[in-house]
C-alpha positions as CSV (number, residue, x, y, z in Angstrom):
1,M,193.9,131.6,-48.7
2,G,196.6,129.8,-50.6
3,N,197.5,131.5,-53.8
4,W,194.2,133.2,-54.2
5,A,193.2,136.8,-53.3
6,I,189.7,135.5,-52.9
7,N,189.0,133.0,-50.1
8,P,187.3,129.9,-51.6
9,E,185.0,130.1,-48.5
10,A,183.3,133.1,-50.2
11,F,181.8,130.6,-52.7
12,R,180.8,127.9,-50.2
13,P,177.1,127.8,-49.6
14,L,175.7,128.7,-46.2
15,K,172.9,126.9,-44.5
16,D,170.2,129.2,-45.9
17,D,171.6,128.7,-49.5
18,T,169.1,125.9,-50.0
19,D,168.6,126.9,-53.7
20,G,172.2,127.6,-54.4
21,I,174.6,130.5,-54.0
22,S,173.6,133.9,-55.4
23,L,175.4,135.8,-58.2
24,F,174.4,139.0,-60.1
25,R,174.6,139.7,-63.8
26,E,176.8,142.7,-64.6
27,D,174.6,143.8,-67.4
28,F,171.9,144.5,-64.8
29,V,174.0,145.9,-61.9
30,T,177.6,147.2,-61.8
31,R,180.2,146.1,-59.3
32,R,180.3,149.6,-57.8
33,R,176.5,149.7,-57.4
34,L,176.5,146.1,-55.9
35,A,179.1,147.1,-53.4
36,S,177.3,150.2,-52.4
37,L,174.1,148.2,-51.6
38,N,176.0,146.1,-49.0
39,R,176.1,147.8,-45.6
40,H,178.9,145.7,-44.0
41,A,180.7,147.9,-41.5
42,N,184.2,147.1,-43.0
43,G,183.1,147.5,-46.6
44,V,183.0,144.8,-49.3
45,R,184.8,143.7,-52.4
46,V,183.1,142.4,-55.5
47,A,184.5,139.7,-57.7
48,R,183.7,138.8,-61.3
49,L,183.0,135.5,-62.9
50,A,182.5,135.0,-66.7
51,A,179.5,132.9,-67.6
52,E,181.6,130.6,-69.7
53,E,183.8,129.9,-66.7
54,C,180.7,128.7,-64.8
55,V,179.5,126.6,-67.8
56,A,183.0,125.0,-68.1
57,L,182.5,123.8,-64.5
58,Q,179.1,122.5,-65.4
59,L,177.4,125.1,-63.2
60,S,173.9,126.5,-64.1
61,L,173.1,130.2,-63.9
62,N,169.3,130.3,-63.3
63,P,167.6,133.7,-63.4
64,A,165.9,134.3,-60.0
65,P,164.3,137.8,-59.9
66,D,163.8,138.8,-56.2
67,L,162.6,142.2,-55.1
68,S,164.7,141.8,-51.9
69,E,167.8,141.4,-54.0
70,P,169.7,143.7,-56.4
71,P,168.8,143.4,-60.1
72,G,170.2,140.5,-62.2
73,H,169.9,137.9,-59.4
74,V,170.8,134.4,-60.5
75,L,171.1,131.1,-58.5
76,V,173.7,128.4,-59.0
77,P,171.7,125.2,-57.9
78,E,174.8,122.9,-58.1
79,M,176.2,125.0,-55.2
80,A,173.3,124.6,-52.8
81,F,174.0,123.8,-49.1
82,V,174.3,120.1,-48.3
83,K,174.8,118.9,-44.8
84,R,177.8,116.6,-44.6
85,T,176.9,112.9,-43.9
86,A,178.3,109.6,-44.9
87,Q,176.0,109.6,-47.9
88,T,176.7,113.2,-49.0
89,K,180.5,113.2,-48.4
90,L,181.4,113.2,-52.1
91,Q,178.8,115.8,-52.9
92,V,180.1,118.1,-50.2
93,Q,183.7,117.6,-51.4
94,R,182.7,118.4,-55.0
95,I,181.1,121.7,-53.8
96,K,184.3,122.5,-51.9
97,D,186.4,121.8,-55.0
98,L,184.2,123.9,-57.2
99,A,184.5,126.8,-54.6
100,Q,188.3,126.6,-55.0
101,K,188.0,126.7,-58.8
102,L,185.6,129.7,-58.7
103,A,187.9,131.6,-56.4
104,Q,190.8,131.0,-58.7
105,A,188.8,132.2,-61.8
106,A,187.4,135.2,-60.0
107,T,190.8,136.3,-58.8
108,K,192.2,136.3,-62.3
109,N,189.2,138.5,-63.4
110,G,190.1,141.3,-61.0
111,I,188.5,142.4,-57.7
112,Y,186.6,145.6,-57.1
113,S,187.4,147.2,-53.7
114,Q,185.4,150.1,-52.3
115,K,187.3,153.3,-51.8
116,G,189.7,153.3,-48.9
117,M,189.9,149.5,-48.7
118,P,193.4,148.0,-49.0
119,N,194.3,145.7,-51.9
120,P,193.4,142.1,-50.8
121,V,196.8,140.8,-52.0
122,V,200.0,142.3,-50.5
123,R,202.9,141.5,-52.8
124,L,206.3,141.8,-51.2
125,P,209.5,141.9,-53.1
126,M,211.1,138.5,-53.1
127,A,214.6,137.3,-53.7
128,A,215.3,135.2,-56.8
129,M,214.4,131.6,-56.3
130,P,217.5,129.4,-56.4
131,K,217.7,126.7,-59.0
132,I,215.9,123.5,-57.8
133,E,216.7,120.2,-59.6
134,F,214.9,116.9,-59.0
135,V,217.3,114.0,-58.2
136,E,215.2,110.9,-57.3
137,I,212.5,109.4,-55.1
138,R,213.6,106.6,-52.8
139,P,212.1,104.7,-49.8
140,A,212.9,106.0,-46.3
141,S,214.8,103.6,-44.2
142,A,214.5,103.0,-40.5
143,R,217.4,102.8,-38.1
144,D,217.2,99.0,-38.0
145,G,217.5,98.9,-41.8
146,G,213.8,98.3,-42.4
147,Q,211.6,100.5,-44.5
148,R,209.5,103.3,-42.9
149,A,206.1,104.4,-44.1
150,A,207.6,107.3,-46.0
151,S,209.7,108.1,-49.0
152,Y,212.4,110.7,-49.7
153,V,212.1,113.0,-52.7
154,L,215.6,114.4,-53.2
155,F,216.4,117.7,-54.8
156,L,219.5,119.8,-55.3
157,V,218.8,123.4,-54.3
158,A,221.6,125.6,-55.6
159,A,223.8,122.5,-55.3
160,K,222.7,121.8,-51.7
161,E,221.0,118.4,-51.3
162,V,217.6,118.6,-49.6
163,A,215.3,115.6,-48.9
164,V,211.6,116.1,-48.7
165,E,210.3,113.3,-46.5
166,V,206.8,112.4,-47.7
167,Y,204.6,110.3,-45.4
168,N,202.8,107.5,-47.1
169,S,199.6,108.6,-45.4
170,A,199.9,112.0,-47.0
171,L,199.7,110.4,-50.4
172,L,196.3,108.8,-49.8
173,T,193.5,110.3,-51.7
174,R,189.9,109.4,-52.4
175,D,191.1,108.3,-55.8
176,G,193.9,106.1,-54.5
177,I,197.6,106.8,-54.0
178,L,199.0,110.0,-55.4
179,P,201.1,109.1,-58.5
180,S,204.9,109.6,-58.3
181,E,204.9,112.4,-60.9
182,K,202.3,114.4,-58.8
183,T,204.2,113.5,-55.6
184,K,207.3,115.1,-57.2
185,V,205.4,118.2,-58.1
186,A,203.8,118.5,-54.7
187,A,207.2,118.0,-53.0
188,Q,208.9,120.6,-55.1
189,A,206.0,123.1,-54.4
190,F,206.5,122.5,-50.7
191,L,210.2,122.9,-51.0
192,E,209.9,126.2,-52.9
193,S,207.6,127.5,-50.2
194,E,210.1,126.6,-47.5
195,V,212.9,128.2,-49.4
196,K,210.9,131.4,-49.6
197,R,210.0,131.2,-45.9
198,L,213.3,130.2,-44.4
199,G,215.9,131.4,-47.0
200,M,218.8,129.2,-48.1
201,D,220.9,129.9,-44.9
202,D,218.3,128.4,-42.6
203,L,216.9,125.7,-45.0
204,P,217.5,122.3,-43.3
205,G,218.7,119.2,-45.2
206,K,215.4,117.4,-44.6
207,I,211.9,118.8,-44.4
208,V,208.7,116.8,-43.7
209,L,205.6,116.7,-45.9
210,D,202.9,115.3,-43.7
211,E,199.1,115.1,-44.1
212,P,198.1,118.6,-43.0
213,T,201.0,120.1,-45.1
214,M,200.0,118.1,-48.1
215,D,196.5,119.4,-47.8
216,S,197.9,122.9,-47.9
217,V,200.1,122.2,-50.8
218,L,197.3,120.7,-52.9
219,N,195.3,123.7,-52.1
220,R,198.0,126.1,-53.4
221,L,198.4,124.0,-56.5
222,G,194.7,124.2,-57.2
223,W,194.4,120.4,-57.2
224,P,191.4,118.6,-55.6
225,S,191.7,118.0,-51.9
226,R,192.6,114.5,-50.8
227,F,189.2,113.6,-49.3
């Protein structure tokens, strides 16, 4: 789930969401009441979105009273289910990006959990992050002296030099090549996550940022996905 307590998939439309995903107005039904109406065996959590947050994302909130639904039912037509095809690829990607933004916003607004459910985010005490300093970006060289399809983003981590090898293919996005400044930010975010995961003693002098890893990093940063 990246940096979010709420999984963005919670805001992705399902196949029967042909009119858009459903939300409920809090002035009609409380989070506690909404949760109590759901009979899921494991219990449910309820997230909150402010109307202005939806408007800022150019999302509509259309009232849709439905006797089979709790009071205050609204539909978000921009988040309707779309089957992925060559023609709808960009539309499906936009819905995915919007789901990520909604998950981020909802997490900041707090999550209501039914009694007895654990907190959705487990925060563990962490050691202080060592100082990380950017040095430079330079092409990666092959053994024969030629250039490889990658570059090295060099950092000093508590005076230890660490190279983040970034594959050129990981920099490809639907908008072109990721700019060098964003490449540096993504490489440092990846490096920080490896420092937290491995610790300084086990951190190697070179780590690799490939396509799947870049997708994960962009997700954590809250940036649009590559494709």
